[in-house]
N, C-alpha and C positions, 0 to 999 in steps of 0.2 A: 584492346591495346591502343596504340597511338593512331592519330587521324591520318598520318602519311601512309601511314600505312593506309591460296591455294587450289555330251552325248547321254542319252537318257540313263543308261545303266550306271555310269559313273555318278550321275547326279543322284539317282535313287539310293545308291550305296552311301554317298555322302550325306544325303538328306536323312536317312535313318540313323546314321551315326550321330549326327549333330542334333537331330531332334531329341534323342535321348538326353544329350547334355542339357539342352534347353529346358526340357520337362523337369529335369532334376532341380534346376535353379529357379524355376518359376514359383512365385508365391501364390498360394491359394487365395489370399486376400487382395492381391494386386488387381487393379482394373486396367487391362491393356487397352490401347486405343481402339476405337470402333473401326470396322471395315470402312475403307474409303468410298465404297459404292453404296448408294442409297436404294438401289433397286436392281432386280435382275428378272429377265423374262425371255420367252421365246418371241422372236420377230418372224412374221410371215406364216405362222401357224404350221410348223413342220409336223409331219406325221409322228415322229418320235420326239417326245418332249425332253427338254434339257434341264439342267440344274446347275447351281453354284453352291459350293461349300467353302466357308471361310475357316481356316485353321489358325486358331489363336497362337499356338505354340511357336510357329515361325512366320505368322502373318502372311500366309500364302493362300491362293485361291485355286480350287479344283473345279473345272468346268466339265460337264458332259453335254452332248448335243447331237441332234440329227441335222436335217436340213439338206435340201437339194443343192444349194450353192449360194454364193453372194455374187450375183452377176446378172446380166441382161437387164430386164426392167423391174425385177423384184428379188427379194432375198429371203432366205430361211436360215436361221441360226439362233444360238442362245447368247444373250447379251447381259453383262453386269455393268452398270453405268451410273452416272450422276449428271445432273445439269451443271454446266460451267460456262462462264462468260469471259470475254477478254482473252489475253494471251496466256499460254500455259505450255508446260512440258510434261509429256507422259512417258515414263520409262519403266520397263519391267523385263525380267527374264521369263522366257516361255519355253515349254516343252510339250510336244505332242506325245502322248503316252502310247507305248507299244508300237507295233509295225503299222497298224491301221489297214484299212481296206482300199480307199481311194487315194492315189498319190496327190490329189489336189485338195484333200482336207486342209483346213487352214485355221490359224489362230493369230492373235495379235491385238493391236489397238485399233479402235474405230471411233471417229468423231462423226456424229450423225445429226441431221437436222431435226429428226423426230422419230417416233416409234413406228411409223408406217412402213410397210414392207417395201415401198418404192421410194423411200426418202433419199435425198441427197446424202452422200457420205464420203469421208476420206478415211481410207483404211490402210494401215501398215501391217502387212501380212507375212507370215512364214508358212510355207506349204509343206505337206507331208513328204514331198520329194526333194525338199530343200530349197525350192525356189523362193526367193525373197523379193517382194515388190511393193511399191506404193500404188494403190488402185483406188478409183473413185467413180461415183455417179455424179455427173455435173449438176443435175437439178432433179427435182421430184419427177418420177415416171420415166426419166431418160434411160435409154438402153446403154449399158456400159459397153465400150468398144475396145477391141483388141487390134492394134496396140495403142490407140489414141488415148485411152484412159488408164494408162499404167506406166510406171517407170520401174525398170528392173535393175538389180545389182548383179555384178558378176560373182560376188561373194555368196556362197550357199550355206543354208542351214545355220544361220546365225542365231544365237540364243538370246541376245539382248536387243530389244527393239525400242526405239524412241520415236515419238511423233510430237512435233512442236508446232504450235500455232503462233504466228506473229502477224497480227492484223488479219488480212485475207489470205495470207500465204501459209501453206503447210509444208513442213520439212520432215523427211524421214531419215533417221540415222540408225546404223546397226553396228554390232560388234560381237565378237566371241569373248568369253571371259579373259580378262587381262589386257584387252586391246583398247585403244582410244576409239571413240565413236567415229564412224565413217559415214558421210552423207550419201544417201541413195539418190535423192532428188528432191525437188520442191516445185510447187505449183500453186497458183491462185485461181485456177479455172474451175471453180466450184461455187455454187450458190448456197453458202452456209451462213445462217444468222449469227449474230454476235453471241447469243445465248444458245448453246447446243448441248447435245448429249455426248459424253466422253466415257469410254470404258473398254473392257476387254471382251473378246468374243471367241466363239468356236462354231464352225460349221463342218459337218462330216462330208459334204459334197456327195452325199448319197442318201436319199430319203428313207432308205430301209436299214440304215446303219447308225448306231450310236458310237461316237468317239469320245475321247477324254483328253484334256490338256491341263497343265499346271502352270500357274503364273506366280512368281514370287519377286521380292524386292519391288513391289508395285508402288510407284510414286506418282502423284499428281502435284505438280508445283506451279502455282500461279506466279508469273514472272513480272518484272518491271523492265522498262527500257534500259539500254546499256548506259545511258547518261544519268540514270537515277543515282542520287546521292543519299546514302542511309542517314547521314547526319542532318542534311538539309531537308530532305523530302519525306522523312518519317521512316518508321520501322516496319518490318514484316514479321509475321509469326515465326516461331522457332520450334524445331523438333529435335529432341535428344534421342540419338540413335546409337546402337551398337552394331558392329559387324563381326561375324565369326570369320577369321582369316582363312581357315582351311576350306570351308564350304562357300564362302561369299554371302551367306544369308544375313540380311540386315533386319533389325527389329527396332521399331519406334517404342520408346518406353515413357516418353513424356512430351506433351505439346502445350504451347502457350501462345496466345495472340501477341504477346510482347516479345522483347528480345532477351534471350539468355545466351550464354557463351561458354566455350572453353572447358569441357568436362575433364576432370581428373578422376582416374579410377582409384578408389581408396584401397589401402593395403590389405584389408580383410577380404577383398574381392566381392563384397556384398553391396556396396554403395558407391555412388558417383557424387562428385562435388562440382559445382559450377557457380558462376556469378550472374546476377541479374539485378539491375537497378541499383548498383553500388553495393549490394549485399552478397554474401556467400550462402549457398544452400547445399544441402545434401539430399539424396533421393535413393531409394533402393534400386539396384540394377534390374530387378524384376518389375519395376514400376510401382507407383504409389504416390503418396503425398510428399512434396518437398518440405524440408525442415530448415529454418533459418539458423545459421551458425552465428554465435555471438563473436563479433570482431572488435568489440569495444569502441574506441574513438575512431577507428578506421572505418568510415561509412561511405567512402567513394571508391570502393575496390573495382579494379578493372580486370581484364581477362588474362592477367599474368599471375597465376597462383600455382604453387608447387608443393607437393607433400614430401616430407623428409624421407630418406631411405628406410628408417625404422618405423615410419608411419605414425610417429608421436607428435609431429609438428607440422604446421602449415606456414609457408612463407607467402606473402602477398605483396602486390603493388597497389597502393592506394593514393589518390590525388590529394594534394593540399592546395588551398587557395593562395594566390599571390606568389607562387614559386615559379621558377624558370621552367619553360616548356610545358606548362600545365601542371607541374608539381607532382608527378608520379614518384612515389617514395616507397622504399622497400622495408618491410617489417616481417617479424615472425611471431607466432602465437601457438598455444597448444591446439592440437587437432580437435579437441573437444570444445574449443572456444575460450575466449578470455581477452584481456587487454594486450595489444600487440607491443612488441619491443622493436625499437628503431634499429635498422642495420646500417643504412647510409642516409645521410641528410642531403646529399647532392641530388639535384633533379635536372632533367627528367631521367629516371632510372626504371627500366622495365624488366622485371624478373623473368627468368626462363628455366634455370637449372640449379640442381643441388648436387654437390659432389657425393660419391658413394660413401665416404667416411663421415658425411654429415657436417663437415667443418667449413665448407666453402659454398658460396652462392655465385652464380654467373648470370649476367644480365647485359642488356644493350642499353646504352646511354649516350646522351649528347653532352659534351663538355665544351662549351663555346670558347673557353680560354685557349683551347688547343686546336679545335676544328669544328666546322659546321656539320661534319659527317657524324653519323651514329656508329659507334664502335662497341666492341665487346669488352667487358670488364669482369674481374673476379674480386671478391672481397671475403674476408673471414666472417663467419656468422657472428662470433662473439666479440667482434671489435678489431679494428686495424685499418690500414690504408687500402684503398682499392688499387688494383693492378690492371693497366690497360693491356689487352691481349691482341687486338688488331689495330692497325694504324691507317685507316682510310682517311683521305683528305676530302673526298666527296662520296656521295651515295651512302650506303649503309651496310653494316653487318648486323645480323639479328638472329634471334631464336637459339641462343647457345644452350646446349644440353650435354651433360656428361654421358659417356658410355658407361654401362653398368660396372665394368672393371676399372673405370677411372683412367684409362689410357688415352682417351681422346675426348675432345669437346667437339660435338657436331654443331653446325650453324649454317646460315644462309647469307650470301653476300653478293653485292653487285660488282665486285672487283673485275669480273670478266666481261662486263657490259650489260648482261641481263642477270636476273636473280637465279643463282644456282646454289646447290648444296656443297658444303666444304666440311673438312674436319681439320683440327690442329691438336697438337699436344697441349696438355694443361697449362704449360708456361707460354703458349702462344706461338711456339716454333713448329716447323714441319707441316705447314698448311698444305692440304691436298684437295683438289676439286673432285667431286664425286658424281655430279650430273652434268651432261653436256648436250642439252636438247633445246627445242624452241620454246619450251614453257618457262614461266617464271616460278621457281620452286621455293617453297617456304616451309620452315618448321620441321626439321629432321628429328624424329623421335625414335631412338633405338629401343628395341624390345627388351624387356627384363632379362631374357635369356641370351641377349646379345647376338641374335641371328638376323634380325630384320630392322629396316628403317621404314617407317611410314611417314609420309609427308603430303603436303597440299600443293597442287599445281594450278596456276592461273594461266589463261591464254596469253599470248604475247601482245594482244591488243590492250592489255592492262599494263600500266607503267611498271617498270622493274622495281621501282622504289615504293610501290603502293600495294596494299593487300586489302582492297575495299570490300564492302558488303555486296551481296546479291549479284553474284556472277556465276557463270557456268564453269564450275571447277571440278577437279578430279582429286580423289584420294589415291595415292600410288604407293607401291611397296617395292623395295629392292633389298637384296641381301647385303648385310654388313660387309661381307667379303668382296662385294662388287658384282656387277651384272646389270642387265637392262631392267629398268623399272617396269612393273605391270600395274594396270589400273585395277583397283578393287571397288571403287564406288564412283558414280557419276551423280553430281548433286548441284543444287542452286545454293550457293553459300559464299564463303570467303572469310572475311573478318569475323573472328569468333568461332570458326568451325573447328579448328584443332590447334589453337595457339600453344597449348601447354601439354605436358606429358599425359598421354591418354590410353596407354596400354593397360590391359588387365594384368594382374600380378603373375598369372600363369602364361602370359605371352600368346594367348589364343584369340583374344578379342581386342578391338579398339573402339573407343567411344568418340562421338563427334556430334556437331550440330549442323542441321540443314535448315533452309528457310523457304517460306512460301507466303504469299498473300493468302488471306482467309479464303477458303473455298466457298462457293455460293451455297 
């Protein structure tokens, strides 16, 4: 879009239920992304050998391991890892399986200077008794000290563990499902080379016992500085993901070293549509090869594209040279491809929603003759004058999208000072603010069953009027009827992550894009 511009039992029950669903929809011919780790092995020669199994269906990892401990001057554990340099974020959900033997069995993330049993390391751990801590060995052969070489959190038994490296500093954050990440602590008191090992681990804390752990939603994201500009400084790689709302399980279905954006879920539930390099592509939800869609003379398509309620048409925003504000213009064409039909000649116009009856489009636009602000407009698909629905004199209103029953238009606006979610009636009256927090919230997408709203949240360090690339953002979910939002995904992304309607037709999943520099 525009440059100015988001407990073990219960888990296992959910896992089995949703695994069945995933297996049903996976294509035998699809080639899912490879495991993120390039190696796994026992460190420190434990008496009981460990293992790692990758489960393609939900892209999770099952670890087994023995090992006396990860402490003192040497360690014993099983490690799945890869070499990585520079700054990065490691995020995953972890569960220790069954009751276990020793309360100090532990799993989590580890960054390690090497494969030696006495190597320096930084470890984000969750223990069998629920203790959560950041623990480290300062240098090779050093004895880990209690309490000098650890930072504890008062929060216990957290499922989501994140470990971030920024230069020489390591930061641990944790959360339970639905919560924002909370910082445990940070330290730079460790001798860690720029190129180090990063991965997930398990130690039984008892040399005569084998334990088991599961990790899922495993993500390694190589980051860029906060002042990095995606337009000026270059693009990062992209990952097309889906998330199952009930279980929280994420799957990567497509990766590219370039930038692609803004998936729409097609009406048959079998394919996704996205934009890349000015073109529109479709790809099977199970993964596979993208196919380019013919959009005729519209060859500079941006990340504002919407599929009609009956699934027969695609409306797009495509840029034209020499036009006001970069020339983003709205068209529509058959979903199977073809020459597009012009909807509005006025620019800049950025499409976002289609009325349930298929007769109206809603979009955000700047009309300099009336205001420098971006406001929301409605226009008949088959011709007629545009109608202005918001009346900001500064800032912007953006991301309009109809409720499935047509009673509301959801959108985001800076009218309250920061970017929050709102809704209004289709004629622009009766506006109501929906979110009231410290985040800048963008792109409210109501689910087809009209029960949920999914949206993108930026930290308040980002300008309220901007939704840039490559930031630490959240996908959040709230009931249409009102209530506190809950986090469903932590990711590195922003612009292009979820600009357009992206729910599956059955309201069970959402698609989105995350970003990362190429892994080493």
